[in-house]
FIVEX-118339 format. One record per residue: residue in three letters; x, y, z of N, C-alpha, C, O in turn. Coordinates in pm, whole numbers, padded with zeros to 5 digits, always signed. Layout:
ALAXYZXYZXYZXYZ;...
This chain:
MET+10522+21631+24919+10558+21497+24878+10527+21482+24731+10427+21532+24681;ALA+10613+21413+24664+10588+21387+24522+10468+21294+24509+10438+21215+24599;THR+10402+21306+24398+10292+21217+24368+10350+21090+24307+10452+21097+24238;PHE+10288+20976+24331+10333+20855+24265+10213+20777+24216+10099+20802+24256;ILE+10240+20681+24129+10136+20601+24067+10142+20462+24126+10246+20396+24124;THR+10030+20417+24179+10024+20287+24245+10012+20173+24143+09993+20196+24024;GLU+10021+20052+24193+10011+19933+24109+09872+19913+24050+09853+19825+23966;GLU+09775+19992+24093+09640+19983+24036+09631+20048+23898+09527+20043+23834;CYS+09740+20108+23853+09744+20175+23722+09701+20077+23612+09746+19963+23608;ILE+09613+20124+23524+09565+20041+23413+09636+20076+23282+09594+20031+23175;ASN+09742+20156+23291+09821+20195+23174+09739+20264+23065+09762+20241+22946;CYS+09645+20347+23105+09562+20417+23007+09636+20534+22944+09604+20574+22832;GLY+09735+20589+23015+09813+20700+22961+09750+20836+22974+09807+20933+22923;ALA+09636+20848+23039+09569+20977+23050+09653+21081+23125+09645+21200+23096;CYS+09732+21036+23217+09810+21126+23302+09929+21191+23231+09960+21308+23253;GLU+09995+21115+23146+10122+21160+23087+10115+21298+23021+10198+21383+23053;PRO+10021+21323+22930+10021+21454+22864+09974+21568+22954+09990+21685+22918;GLU+09918+21537+23070+09868+21642+23160+09977+21701+23249+09958+21809+23305;CYS+10090+21634+23262+10195+21679+23353+10268+21800+23297+10326+21792+23189;PRO+10267+21912+23370+10336+22031+23321+10488+22020+23327+10558+22105+23272;ASN+10538+21917+23394+10682+21902+23411+10740+21784+23333+10858+21752+23348;THR+10660+21720+23252+10699+21596+23182+10767+21499+23278+10875+21446+23250;ALA+10702+21476+23391+10756+21387+23494+10697+21247+23486+10738+21159+23562;ILE+10603+21223+23395+10533+21095+23387+10577+21021+23261+10583+21077+23151;TYR+10608+20892+23281+10658+20809+23171+10587+20674+23171+10541+20628+23275;ALA+10579+20613+23054+10523+20479+23041+10618+20378+23105+10739+20397+23104;GLY+10562+20273+23159+10642+20167+23219+10749+20118+23125+10723+20094+23007;GLY+10872+20104+23176+10982+20057+23096+11057+20164+23019+11168+20140+22972;ALA+10997+20281+23005+11061+20390+22929+11166+20460+23015+11142+20489+23132;GLN+11281+20485+22955+11382+20565+23024+11330+20707+23037+11248+20752+22957;TYR+11378+20778+23139+11336+20916+23154+11455+21011+23142+11569+20975+23168;ASP+11423+21134+23102+11522+21240+23087+11527+21322+23216+11424+21360+23270;PHE+11649+21348+23263+11665+21434+23380+11807+21487+23383+11904+21411+23370;ASN+11819+21617+23400+11949+21683+23407+12038+21649+23287+12158+21627+23302;GLY+11978+21645+23171+12053+21624+23049+12092+21480+23019+12168+21455+22925;GLY+12041+21386+23097+12077+21247+23073+11958+21155+23075+11849+21192+23120;LYS+11979+21035+23024+11875+20931+23026+11896+20844+23150+12010+20815+23189;HIS+11786+20804+23212+11791+20723+23333+11697+20603+23318+11598+20609+23246;ASP+11730+20495+23388+11649+20374+23382+11509+20400+23438+11490+20483+23526;ALA+11414+20328+23386+11274+20341+23428+11259+20313+23576+11328+20227+23632;VAL+11170+20386+23640+11136+20364+23780+11046+20241+23792+11052+20169+23892;SER+10964+20217+23690+10875+20102+23686+10877+20042+23546+10880+20115+23446;ASN+10877+19913+23539+10870+19846+23410+10728+19802+23375+10700+19766+23261;ASP+10639+19806+23473+10506+19749+23456+10395+19849+23429+10298+19816+23361;PHE+10408+19970+23481+10302+20069+23464+10362+20209+23464+10479+20227+23495;TYR+10280+20308+23429+10326+20446+23426+10386+20483+23560+10346+20431+23665;TYR+10481+20575+23556+10546+20618+23680+10577+20767+23673+10582+20827+23566;ILE+10599+20825+23791+10633+20967+23804+10774+20977+23859+10806+20913+23959;VAL+10858+21057+23796+10994+21081+23844+10983+21182+23958+10947+21298+23934;PRO+11014+21141+24082+10995+21232+24196+11072+21363+24186+11024+21467+24230;GLU+11191+21358+24128+11273+21479+24116+11216+21579+24017+11261+21693+24012;LYS+11119+21539+23937+11055+21629+23841+10912+21666+23882+10851+21754+23821;CYS+10860+21600+23984+10723+21625+24027+10717+21745+24121+10793+21754+24217;THR+10624+21836+24093+10602+21952+24180+10461+21950+24237+10415+22050+24294;GLU+10393+21838+24223+10251+21829+24262+10170+21941+24197+10066+21982+24249;CYS+10218+21987+24084+10157+22095+24006+10156+22230+24077+10088+22322+24032;VAL+10232+22243+24188+10243+22371+24256+10305+22471+24159+10404+22442+24092;GLY+10245+22588+24154+10288+22692+24061+10215+22687+23929+10215+22783+23852;HIS+10151+22573+23901+10080+22554+23775+09928+22548+23794+09853+22621+23729;PHE+09884+22459+23883+09741+22431+23899+09705+22414+24047+09793+22403+24132;ASP+09576+22413+24075+09530+22399+24213+09518+22254+24260+09483+22228+24374;GLN+09548+22161+24171+09549+22019+24207+09640+21946+24110+09670+21996+24002;GLU+09685+21827+24150+09770+21748+24062+09688+21706+23941+09584+21642+23954;GLN+09737+21741+23824+09663+21713+23702+09656+21564+23671+09558+21518+23613;CYS+09758+21489+23708+09754+21344+23685+09640+21282+23765+09566+21198+23714;ALA+09627+21324+23890+09520+21271+23975+09383+21314+23924+09286+21238+23934;ALA+09375+21434+23870+09247+21485+23821+09192+21404+23704+09070+21393+23689;VAL+09280+21348+23620+09234+21275+23502+09240+21124+23517+09191+21051+23431;CYS+09297+21076+23625+09313+20931+23643+09178+20863+23666+09107+20897+23761;PRO+09142+20767+23581+09011+20701+23596+09005+20601+23711+08896+20559+23750;VAL+09119+20562+23766+09119+20464+23875+09180+20519+24004+09206+20444+24098;ASP+09201+20649+24010+09254+20716+24130+09382+20653+24183+09395+20628+24303;CYS+09477+20627+24093+09602+20566+24138+09718+20666+24146+09831+20626+24175;CYS+09693+20793+24121+09795+20897+24138+09773+20960+24275+09678+21036+24295;ILE+09861+20927+24368+09841+20971+24507+09970+21030+24564+10079+21002+24513;PRO+09960+21111+24668+10079+21164+24733+10162+21051+24793+10107+20958+24853;ASP+10293+21059+24778+10383+20959+24832+10416+20993+24978+10487+21091+25002;PRO+10367+20916+25074+10392+20947+25214+10539+20934+25252+10580+20983+25358;ASN+10619+20870+25169+10762+20854+25196+10845+20971+25146+10967+20975+25167;ARG+10781+21068+25081+10852+21184+25026+10780+21314+25061+10738+21387+24971;PRO+10767+21345+25190+10699+21471+25224+10782+21591+25180+10902+21597+25205;GLU+10715+21687+25115+10782+21809+25070+10690+21928+25097+10568+21915+25096;THR+10750+22041+25122+10674+22162+25149+10633+22230+25019+10688+22204+24913;GLU+10535+22317+25032+10493+22397+24918+10611+22478+24864+10629+22487+24743;ASP+10690+22535+24953+10805+22615+24911+10905+22532+24830+10953+22577+24726;ALA+10935+22412+24876+11030+22325+24804+10976+22288+24666+11051+22286+24569;LEU+10848+22260+24658+10788+22225+24530+10787+22345+24434+10807+22328+24314;PHE+10765+22463+24487+10764+22584+24404+10904+22615+24353+10921+22653+24237;VAL+11004+22599+24438+11143+22619+24396+11176+22520+24284+11242+22557+24187;ARG+11131+22395+24298+11156+22294+24194+11088+22334+24063+11147+22322+23956;ALA+10964+22381+24071+10893+22423+23950+10970+22534+23879+10983+22532+23756;LYS+11020+22629+23954+11096+22739+23895+11226+22690+23832+11268+22742+23729;SER+11289+22591+23894+11415+22541+23837+11391+22458+23712+11473+22457+23621;ILE+11277+22387+23707+11243+22307+23589+11205+22398+23472+11230+22366+23356;HIS+11144+22512+23504+11095+22606+23401+11157+22745+23421+11085+22839+23453;PRO+11288+22759+23402+11352+22889+23426+11304+22999+23331+11318+23118+23360;GLU+11247+22959+23219+11199+23056+23120+11063+23114+23155+11018+23211+23093;ARG+10998+23056+23253+10860+23096+23285+10857+23192+23404+10929+23174+23501;ALA+10772+23292+23394+10748+23382+23507+10626+23329+23581+10514+23335+23529;PHE+10645+23278+23701+10537+23222+23780+10466+23331+23859+10529+23424+23909;ALA+10335+23318+23868+10257+23408+23952+10281+23372+24099+10326+23262+24130;GLU+10250+23465+24186+10259+23438+24329+10164+23323+24362+10058+23311+24302;LEU+10203+23239+24456+10119+23124+24491+09986+23169+24550+09979+23262+24630;SER+09882+23100+24507+09746+23130+24552+09663+23001+24545+09716+22896+24510;ALA+09538+23011+24576+09448+22894+24567+09433+22845+24423+09393+22730+24402;SER+09464+22929+24325+09448+22887+24187+09569+22811+24131+09559+22749+24025;ASN+09682+22816+24202+09799+22746+24151+09875+22665+24257+09991+22629+24237;SER+09809+22637+24369+09869+22552+24471+09761+22487+24556+09676+22555+24613;ARG+09766+22356+24564+09669+22284+24645+09686+22317+24794+09593+22297+24872;PHE+09801+22367+24832+09827+22403+24971+09748+22526+25014+09732+22550+25134;ARG+09698+22603+24918+09627+22728+24949+09476+22713+24950+09405+22811+24972;LYS+09426+22593+24928+09280+22571+24923+09221+22584+25061+09100+22569+25078;
């Protein structure tokens, strides 16, 4: 499932630079996806574009946005369940130039 940011967000911005997929945007900001600009998912607080979120699978052992969030408002979206395999395929498609290591406890929360 993609991670999302709840209404408890205090707009501190700590999460945005931590995302390896540039999936996090400030409230009201348009986002880039598939070569185009799209309307903001939220106008009030930071948000995560689900189609760009990989829950950091392939990159880290936990979601980096959640790791730095001071109010714990970056949480898994129960309405978007996704498998580790689907998230890894997405990471590879977002970063075709990168050679990913095999999934392990160091780069997937599913392996902990």
